[in-house]
N, C-alpha and C positions, 0 to 999 in steps of 0.2 A: 541419426538417433543419438541421443546423449545418455551416457551412463550416469545413473544417479547414485551417490554414495552418502552415507551418514545423514540421511534425511528421510523422514517418512512422508515424502511427497510422492508416493508411489503411483504408478499407473499409466494411463493412456490419455492422450490429448489429441486434438484434431489436426489435420494437415491444413493449416490456415493459408499457406502460400498458394496452394493449388485450388483453394476453395472447395475442398471435398470434406465430407464428414467421415473421413477415414481416421480411426483411432490407432495411434501408434504408442508403443510402450515407452513412455518418456519420464514418468516420475511424479505426476500430480495426484493420480488416483489409482485405485486397484488394490491388489492384495498380495503382491510379490515383491517386497523390497529387495534391492540388490545388495551385494556385499558392501560393508562399510568399514571405516577405520576401526581398528581393534584396540580399545582401551577399556579400563575397568569401568563397569556400569556403576554410577553413583547411587547412593541411597536417596530416597525422597523425590523421585521423578513424579511429575504431575499427572493426574487424571483429568478428564474433561471438566469434571465438576470442580476440582480444586483449582484448576487454571482459571476458570471463569470467576470463581469466588475471589481469588487473589487479584484478578483484574479489577473487580468491583471495589475491593478494599483499597487498592492503589488509587482508583479513580476518586473515591470518596475522601480519602485521607491526604493524598499527595497532590492530585491534579486539581480537583474542584476548588480548594481554598485559594489557589493562586492563579487560576486560569485567566481571570479578568486582568490581573496585573501583568501577567506575562504577555497577554494579547496586546495590551496598551503599549508596553515597552518593546514589543517584538523580541522578547527574551526567550532563548532556548532553555528548556528545563533539564539541566543535568540531574537534578534531584529525581525527576520522573524516570530517567534512564537508569539511574542507580537502583531505584525501587523495582523496576522491571527486571533488572539483572538479579537482584537479591531474591526476588520472587520466583525465579526460574523461567520467566516468560520470554526472555531473549532466546533461550534454547528450546522454545516450545515445539518446533517441528524438526529439530535436529535429532538424529538417531540417539537412543540411549548409549550406544557403543561409543559415541563421541561426547557423552555427558549431557545430552538433552533429554526431552521427554517423549520424543517420537510421536507426537500427536498430529492430527491431520487438519484438513481444511475446515471442518465443522467447528473445531475448537478455536482455530485461528480467527474465523469470522466472529464467533461469539466474544472472544477477548477484545478484538478490535472495536466492535460495536460498543462494548461496555466502556472502553477507554474514551471513545468518541462522545459518549453522552456527557462526559465531564470536560473533555478538552480534545477537540478534533486535531489540533496541531500535534499533540503527543501521539495521538492515534496514527497520524500519517508518518511520524518518525518511526513508530513501531512497525507499521506496514512496510515501509521501504527497507527496514532492517530485515524483516522476514524474507522479503524478496531477494535481498542480497545474500542472506544465508542459504536460500534455496539454490541460487546461482552458484555459489561456492560449492555446495554439495553436489551439484551436477557437473563438476569439473571433469575434464578428460583424464584418462588414466595417466599417471605420472606427474600430474600437477601437485605442487607442494602446498596443499591446503589443510593438511591434518591439524596443524597447530592452530590455525585460525578457527577451524570448526570446534576444536576442544575449548578454545577461549570463549567462543559464542555459547557453547553448551554450558560453560561454567558461569555465564552471565557477566563476563569481563570485557566483552568486545561488542561494540556497536558498528554495524556496517551499513552501507547504503548503495544506491545506484547512481551512476554518473553517465547517463545516456544522452540527454537532450543537448543539441547544439544549435546555435542561433541560425546557422545556414540551412538546417532542415526543419527547424521549428518543431511543430507537434508531431512530425514524422520521426519519432525517436529511434526507429529501427534503421534509419539511413544516416549514419554519421558522415560528416564532411571530412573530418580529420583522417589521416592515414599514418599508420605506424611505419617506422623505418627500421630495417634490420640493423642490429648492433651486436655482432658476434653471434652468440647463441640466443640472445634475447632481442628486444626491440627498444626503440626510443619513441615516445609519443609527445606530440605537440598538439594541443587541442584547447578550444574554448567551450566549456560546458556551461549551459545557460541556467539550468535549474537543478541544483543538487541539494536534496533534503538532508539536513544535518551537516551542512557544509561547515568545515572547521571543527566539528565535534565528533565525528565518527573516527573509529580506529582504522577503517579501511574503506576503499571505494571500488566498486565494480565499474570499470571504465570500458566503454566501447570505442573502437576505432576501426577504420577500414583495414583489412589485411594488407600487408606490404605488396603482395602480388594480386590482390583482388581486382576483378575487372568490372564488377557491377556495383550498384549503390547499396546492395544488401550483403555484400561480401565482407562482413565485419567479423572482428575477433574481440573477445572479452578478456580483460586482464584484472587481476587483483592488485591494486595499488595501495600500499600501506600509507597511513597518515605519516607525515614527516619525510616522505620521499622528496629528495631535492628537486625543485622545479614545480612542485604541487602547491598551490596556494588558493585561498579565497580571494576573488578579484573585485568584490563589491559587496555592499550591504544588501540585506533582504528587508524590504519595507512594503509588503503587499497589502491589499485590501482585506483579504481573509487569510486564514491559516498563518497568522503573523508570527507565531512562536515556533515554527519548525525549521528556521534557518535555511530556507530554500534559496541560497545565494549562488551566484555564478562562481565557477572555479576555472583556473587555468592550469594546464599541464605544459610546462615549458621544457621541452627536451627531456622529459622524465624517462628514466630507465626502468624497463619492465623485464626482469630476467625470465628465462624460459620456464622456470618452475612456477612462476606466478601467472602464466598464460592459462586461463581457465578453459577456453575452448580450443579446438583445433583451428588452424587458419581458415577463416571464412565461415566458421560454424556459429558465430555469435548470433546471427539472425534466427537460427532455429531455436536456440536457447531462449532468446527474447520472446518468441511466440509460443513455444511449447512449455516453458517453465515459468517465465515471468508473467506473461499476459493473463493466463487464467487466474493466478493468485492475485495479481494486481486488480483485475476487474472485480473479483470477489471481495478483496479488502476494501477498495474504494466504495463499493456498494454497502459494505458493513459500516464504514464511516458515515455514509449518507443515512443509513438506518439509525445510527446513534444520534445524529443531529436531529432527525425527525422525532425520535422518542423524547429527547430532551426538550424540544420545542413544544410537543403536546403536553408534557408534564408541567412546563412553566406556564403555558397558556391556561391550563386547567386550574393551576394554583392561583393565577391572577383573577380568573373569573369567580373563584370562590372567595378571595380575600378582599378585592376591591369592591367598594359599596357605594350605592346611592343612599347617603344618610337620610335624605328627606323622604325616601320611600321605605327605608328600613329593609332594603334588599341588596344582595350582592349583584354584580353585573350579570353573572350567570343566571341568577333567579329572575332578573328583570327583563333581559333581552333575548328572545328566542333566536334572533338572527345570529348572535354570537354563539349560542349553543349549536346552531346548525354548522357554523364554521368549524367549531371544535370537533364535531362529529365527522365532518369531511376530512379533517386532518388525521383523525384516528383511523378512518377507513383507508386513507392513502398510506399511512404508516404500516398498518397491518398488511396491506397489499405488497408493499416493498419487502416486509419480513417474509412473506410467502415466496416472493421471487428469489430472495437470497437462499432460503431453504431449498428451493427447487434447483438452483445452481449447484449448491452443495451436493444434492442428491445426484445430479448429473456428473459431477466430478468423482463422486464415490462409486457410481455405477454408470460408466460411460455408455452412450448409445448414439444413434444417428443425430439426435437433436442437441448434443453437447456443444457443438460449435456455435449454434445459434444462441444457446443460453449464455455462453461466455460473453458473447457480443451484446446481447440484448440487455442483460442485467445492469451493466454499468450505464448504458444509454438511458435506461428507465430510471435508475437510481438518482442520477444527476438532476433530472427534471423533477422528480418527486421531492427531493430535498429542497429545491428552490421553491416549489409550490407550497410545501408545508411550512417552511420558515417564512415565506412571504405572507401566508395566511395568518401565521402567528403574529407577525408585525401588525397587520391590519386589525386583528381581533383585539390585541392589547393596546392599540392606539398610541396615545402620547407617552404612556409608560414605557413602551418599547422604543419608540423613536427618540425619546430623550435619553436613551441608554441607561435607564434605571433597571433594566432587566437583562438577562443573558441572551434573550432572543435576538437582539441586534448583532451580537457576535456570531451566533449560530447562523443567522441570515448571511453574513459576509463569508463565513466558512463554507456554507453550501455553494455559494457562487464560485468561490475559488476552486472547490473540488470538482465542479462540473466542467471546468475548462482544462483539467489535467488530461494530457494525451494518454490514449486516443480519445479525442473529443467525441461528443455525441454525433456530430455531423459525419465524422470519419467512421464511427461505428455503424451508422445507418447505411453508409455506402458499402461497408463490408457485409452487412446483413443482407442487403439486396443482391450483392454479387454472389454470396453463398446460396441464396435461394434460387438464383438463376443458373447456378452451376458455372459461374465465371471465375477466373483466377482473381484472387484478392489483391495481388500485387503484380 
């Protein structure tokens, strides 16, 4: 079990490795936060309402005006990150003792969805930052992470995860690289295949097999600051969707990780990946999918109202009941996803026997729904969408990119069935 500090990700999550619905106190939900770094509590910490309001303001004023240009150029928005920091959103779930707002999964999901309505790339940057902050806050006793948490709480530090490796592909929980002992610390050589915010984050949460680990999941997590000798971006990011989140490959070439920056105990990285990262990741990616769906429905409705058959004196929506039916189906599916996200939040806040299934099911469903809704938007808006005159084409690509992020829908279905049958998940 991992001790959680400086983060209101309190509570209990399921034992995924053994395929049991056993809830262990690990830090995502509940009502008993553990001791945290002691610093002066700042003024002006956020409430749920103010956090969501600030996210919407940033989405409207900073993200939306340049989302299309950033997507086309594959440009990472440093302006968006600066605005999120100034707005207090980078420290959303960090404890007030470390300068954050100490808010929970409900606010995290609402903020992420609001950002995704304007720009899913920035929403993914934010999502991976929150996961990194949660991992830092879950550090083992004695880890030297207080300064990083205070910087995150102050909005001055963007972090991210560096888990995936080419050799294990979508099985991000099984790194191929292995750390080597180097005095009291280790040295890491690894090729990380997808690192959101690559080259832009101030720190990276890096996974590697423990030096003495004997199994494929005996990993350890390390905090690797940007600028560490041997750490570099090894190629460009030019994806089909989520083009502006800098998900480039990175190389660690004999990077030194001192013992103070070892986040987990030797071999305990797997448990943190599953008990801290996975529940928030599945919730966050589902919230991104929800934002994409909401934006698609809004754009489709606006098109059906404004585009006209001049010879009939009617809008498309007035003239064609088939398009109205498509729009209605899109709205139904979007509201259904919203209900799923709310249900997962409830399960994280009040854990019970079905929490494991909800964590797994929600992302699997969200990916499919986002693809379905954005595809329907493309068909309903026809040539205006396919000729890239609307944002729906970008939303369509972003939805497909989000759906293949690990754990993929196929992997999640395998986990779901194993959990239902009482089988080990790994």
